[in-house]
N, C-alpha and C positions, 0 to 999 in steps of 0.2 A: 504494500500500500504506500503510495506516495502522496503526501499532502502538500499542496502548493500554497494554500492559505490556511490560516488557523482561525477557529471560532473563539477559542479561549485564550489565545496568546497573540501578542504583537510579533510579527515576523522578525523585526530587528532585535527585540528583546530575547528571542529564543536562540538566535545565532550563536552566542557564546556557550549555550547549553548543548548544542548539537553533538550527539555522540558521547555525551558525558553522563554516565549513569549516576554519578554523585549528585546530579541536579534534580533527581526525582522528587525528593522531599521539598526543596524550595519551590519547584513548579507546582506540586500538590498544594503547598501553602498559599500560593498565589490564587489558585482556583478556589480553594476553600474560603479564603478571605473575601473574595469577590462574590461567590455564589452561595456560601453557607454550607456547601457540600461539594463532593467531587462527582460530577456527571460522567456517564460512560464515555461520552464523546471526548471529554478532557483526558481520560485515561488513554484512549487511542492516540490522541495527539502527543501526550507525554511519551508514549511508547515510540512513536515516530521520531520525536525530537531527540530523545536520549538513546534510542536503540535498545531500550530495556524491554524484555518480554512483559506482556500484560499480566501474566501470572505473578511476576515479581512485583509489579506495581500494586496489584491487589494485596499481596502479602504485606507490603508496607502500609497500605491503607488500613488493613484489618489489625495490624500490630499496634499502631499508634492510635490512642483514643481521640486525638484531636481531629481525626479525619472522619467524615461521614459519607455514606454512599446514598443517602436519601435526604431530600430537602428538610430542613428543620421547620418547626412550627413558627407561627408569627411571633410567639412568645417562648423564648428559650429560658427554661427554669434551671439555673445552676444551683445545686444543693451542696453547700460546703460540708465536707467530711474531714476537715482538719481536726486536730486533737481537741481543741476547745469545743468546737461544734459537735464532734462525736460524743464527747462526755456530756454535753448539754442536751442531747437527744436528736441529733440529725437523722438517725435511722428511723425514729418515729415520724419525723416530718416526711421522709421519703415514703414511708408506708401510707401516710395520709394522701400524698400526691398520687401514688400508685392506685389507691382505692378510689379517690375522687375522679381521677382522669381515665381510669381503666386502661392504663398503659404501663409499660416497664421502662427501665433505663434505655435511653437512645431512641425510643419509639415516639411517634407523633400521633396526636389524637386524630380521629377520623375527620374532624372538621378543620384540621390543619392549624389549629390555634396554639397547641402546647407541645413542647418537647422537653423531656426531663433529662438532665445531665449532671450526675454527681461529679464534683471536682475536689481535688486534694485540699485546696485552701483558697479562700477568697480574701484573706488578709484583714478580716474584720473580727478578730478573736474576742475583742471586748464586747461585741454585740451578739455573741453566740447564743443560740444557733441562728445561722444566717442562710437566706436564699437570695439569689439575684435573678430578677426577671428582666431579660435583656440588659439594660444598663442601670436598672433601679435596684437598690439594695434594701433588704428588709431584715431587721435583726430582732433579737429577743422574742423569737417566735414560739408559739404554741400551736398545737393542731388546729384549734379554733381560728387563730389568726391566719394560718395558711389557707383555710377554707374561705375566709373573708377575702383574702388577696386573690384567690382563684375566681371567686364570684365577681370581684371588681373587674378583672381582666376579661371575663366572659362578657360582661356588659359592654366593654369597649369594642368587643368583636375582633 
């Protein structure tokens, strides 16, 4: 397969990456940042650019938690599971999210609104337990507060 133009990359930007398998992760990061996930077409383009087999690119994507193969929901819910949050009940908050949204980690609700993503730390230890919805941080949470936050975001649509 020979790609003469790229959907996911600027031709000039990829020239330094041509034939260089060490550029797979940086190229995946570019796509992930722009689209919120890595579409199949981008994988094919990275394969063409770097000369890396698709199976190796899939291995990288599935190894690193930062990469997604499906589009995230409108609201990405990051649940901190750092030490302070863990001790203060982050796992209970996750259970509330799973139960309320009827999805598991990494899944997106059928309406496309929510995706759950546990993270190692959000850097808000004094507010534990903490979740972040897109760029908004919520701390000192209880199961009831999480349900209220979800309802507020549902109303926003």
